[in-house]
Phi, psi and omega in degrees: 000341186299322180294315179297322180299321182289336187262355187285128175248313179232132174251123186245133180237132183219140181296129169249195185296301183240001181216202180233141173278136179242126178230128176251127183242152172218123181054037178082357181251142180283130176248347179201142174227137182203185179230141181232130171247140178261156174229153179272133176231173179296338179268000181113188181296138178218159177304129179257303178229142178225127180230137175263134181260122179221129180056035176081003181241147178277136177236105183299140176226164178292138176305331180297332180294328175295319180298317178299321180296317181294321180290332181281340185288142176289328178208151179239132181234137177246133181295133176295338179286351173291138183300150183305320182295315183285331175295321180293324177298319177298318180297317179298319180297314181292326178299328180297340178249014181057041178249136180259147179222149179244137176278130180230155177281127184226167179275121182295323181296320177299314182299318180296332178266010177076035178236154175263112184234080178293143177228152178237178177301328182280333185254346182292136179237128184281137176202123179052044174080006177225172179252134180235166180280170181298320182297315180293321179296319180294319179297320179294322177297319179297323177296317179296320180296324180295331177289330185273346184120179182283127175255144176282168180303319182297319179292318178297317179299317179298316181293323176296319177301315180295323179299313183288330178286316184278332183058033182215100181294326181298323178293323180291319178297321177296323177298322179293341179259021177087018177297151187242036176298108188297332179291334180265322182288335184293118180274313177192182176228127176273111187292151170290138178230145179231116175282140183277082180244120178290129186286151173269129177286139183292334179283357176262356184282140178272079184244160171305139185307320180294319178290320180302318180296320180293316183293316181293333175288340181263321185220148170271328181225151174281153173290164185305313183295325177292320179295318178299318181296314180298318181293341183252028167100013182303312185276001173261004175091011181288140172291138182222145167251113184256113184246119182197159182292167178301144174067030176251005171099023182296323187301321182296335177301309178294324181296315180301312182294311188288316181292320179300312181294322179296316180292329180276000179079021181262021177113156184282167177257126167255119179247111191249136181225162185280338189232150180299319181301321179290320179298318179299317181293315180296320178301315180295320178300312181293321179298314181295321188275323188229008184299335178278348181254328187223153172280127183243129179230174181221146180224105177234146183060223181267324182201342187289148179232112176041226185241003190265004175081357177294160178247160179296131178250102182292348179269001182296156179283329179230123177240116173265130183211162168278161177306311184294325181297314180288323179296321177299320178298319179292316182295335181256012172075023177294142176271110182272359181075197179282116179261114181274323184219134170243120174253121179250104180278151179059046185292344175295352172303342179307334183273352183282157186306271185288317184289333183297310183291331178290323175292319177303313178295320180299315180301315180296320180291324176294321177295320177296317179303315180296315181296317181295322181289325177298325181287333188251349182234107182295138178092349178274125187261006177096189191241137170267130179254127177238118182254129181247134184213146165290176184302135179230165185280338186228058186297323181296314179298316182296317179299320179296317181293328179276353184057050183228154175285132180276125172244106185243132184219127189250012184294142169239116190295324180228153177291153179233122172276136177244124184241149176230129171224154185254138181197152173274171186302329181287334183271340191299317182297321179294321178293316178301320180299314179298318181293318179297315180298313181300319182290318183290337180279358180248155176236145177280171178295345180266003174091012182256138173293153175282129179236156192234141165253124175255119177264131175222184193250006178205156178295320179301317181294328176304311181292321181298314181292316182302322179295334185269356178275130184292317179280157183303131179210178181206145170285154180210114180200172186293346179280349177277150179288164187302316182298321180293319179297318180295324178296317178298316180300316180295315182295322178294316179298329178272007179063030176272347179243139176280334186200156163241145179244121193220166172260204186295346183305319181285330186300329187274002171141355177298137197265097173244121181282078183265150175262342184225140174237131177242129174263102175292325172222165175254023178241150169240111188070238182246020179235144176290151175296148169273165178300320181295314178297316179300315180298318180294319182291316180291336178294351177284351182273114175097117178237134187300329181278350185242320196233157177271337180197163173250157179223135182233132177239129171258117176264105193253125177260114180301138174068013184274140167227157183245002176197148183290353177277350182282128184259005176228161179259165187297322179292327176293316180296322184305311185280337171295317180292317182293327182260350193287157174266150181300134180286153172288152173261119177206151179252126183250139185246118165266184184299317182299311181296318181297317180295316183298314182287325178294320177299314179298321180291325175294316179301319184278319191239358179060233184295342180276006183303323181299322179298321178293318178299318187294332183260009177286160184298312179277162178272110183265122176286081190299314184300316180295318182295318179296320178301317179293320179298320177292316181299320183272001179062036172275336176226158175232106191068235175245037174236139178288141171284165176306322177297313180299320180295319179295318179298317180295315183301325185258013175054043181270136169283157183305317183294325176294318180298317181294322179296319180293314180301316181297319180293320179297316180296331179274357180076026180297137176301136183305321180293321178294324179297314179299318179297318179297319180295318178298316180297319179298317179297319179297319180294322179296000000 
């Protein structure tokens, strides 16, 4: 006992069933644990039996050793949870040895486990009707987390922060089961910001009279980003990169420039977007707004137009197209006529894998088309390029590479609350249902019901979630026919739907005025969202003309992955996205991408292909790519072979071309070949 006597700093006494728990601490660490029984004597209560517990076994000691231990302690504490009668007996016993003790609030769980766990009003955490210390609460939380799956450090840190802030473990456990306590789910709030930009009045714009009348009928003043663009040369034909958050009015920038030049006879407008769904919507918008003034056409894929059987008209004044649709026209030598304006929406697509290098090549090929036409068609003054982008990490660098004036605007019209709750895949649809119902049952100060966009990672999941929502909702994805998508858009706009459940098609720009965004997953297909994609998608929550604020919910499944190629889990990704900085936009070229774009540039420009390669955003290893094209007989000199031309026309990567060639030579049935290619893509 001599060693324990020397080490005692605090002696803690706590009521047990028929005796008292004794804990001796030094520097916060337990150095002794024991049991004490009192006996009544003529002098009052005195130590009767004293046992030291070591390795789970009781070791009887003399009662006097307890007295020596108490005298050696710097302070003696009695748990307030000890009943008043038994607490008073302890005091009488200690008074008999002229020892003082203070009653303190302690953690019962600690005491039962033989630990001294003092708690205060600031550190006590409620659980199952009692208060426990932070350590016990954290251990209980860890047990709950183990039932839910593996949590990453970031998720555990977040839950511990909430535990200590709320001081209520039961609320945190409820959160782990998909609870929607807004004080706990709220991660932060992105404040509304207003840049001090004096607006340009629409009656001051130097526009074609027909366009001026339309614009002035819609607005008295331009929005800030539009005003900045006009003041920096938009209507003088300057190339611009317009970088701004979702729903800040970027589209009208391209519209003003392109429609004005088309009406003045300075060349047609090409308005390019990454997805067919977006092209269909933009085509309808332009047709409704300017169809009586200009011929409007659409180019998606190789030649098909929506569902009405119309064909692409290269002579139209306004052509809305997908990147691939217009690139196909260039690769196959279509004459697009005089192009006055090219608007490339979602230009941050440049950083994406397969689509990024194709957009990079398309921009270079469109610039070449304009230059070549200027040389051969007298009176044609060339093309103005307007690039539209959500917020990116390197706007100055991107503008320089595009040789465009940077118009950057950071305003967010309404504040956005960002919430995180944890749930497994089976619970997510039920949670989404509660959130959708709650939002639709509220109205903004402007008189609009709250409506929701639910983002998920597959078409099948879109239908699955929509079926489980009590209020009217609809799936929306590229697999639906054009008429069905338009019906959903109309019903949502008329507030007949509480929600749409969609894949990435909506993220890129289809216009739904939603007040709430729910992320059913943080994946699109089999890849995790980037910070830029996440930011753009959550930016769909809250519109200044409709809502007072936006609300975003991340439904996070701990330890979840959606494909075996994913090297992070959903809870890890969630906090990376919430804390992450916007990624830079850059296009990276491996051998496959370099060969594909160099071949397309040879098909379009022949010997001038190197010039096209040199001005692309990414660094293309031209010499290596040309060597491979010659080796594989895709080109002969600087002319495409029939094989090379076919590969280019169908946007085939070299490995796809070789697989097809090999199958054809073996006499593989075409249907089997298509099935093999689909299977190969799925495996990739």
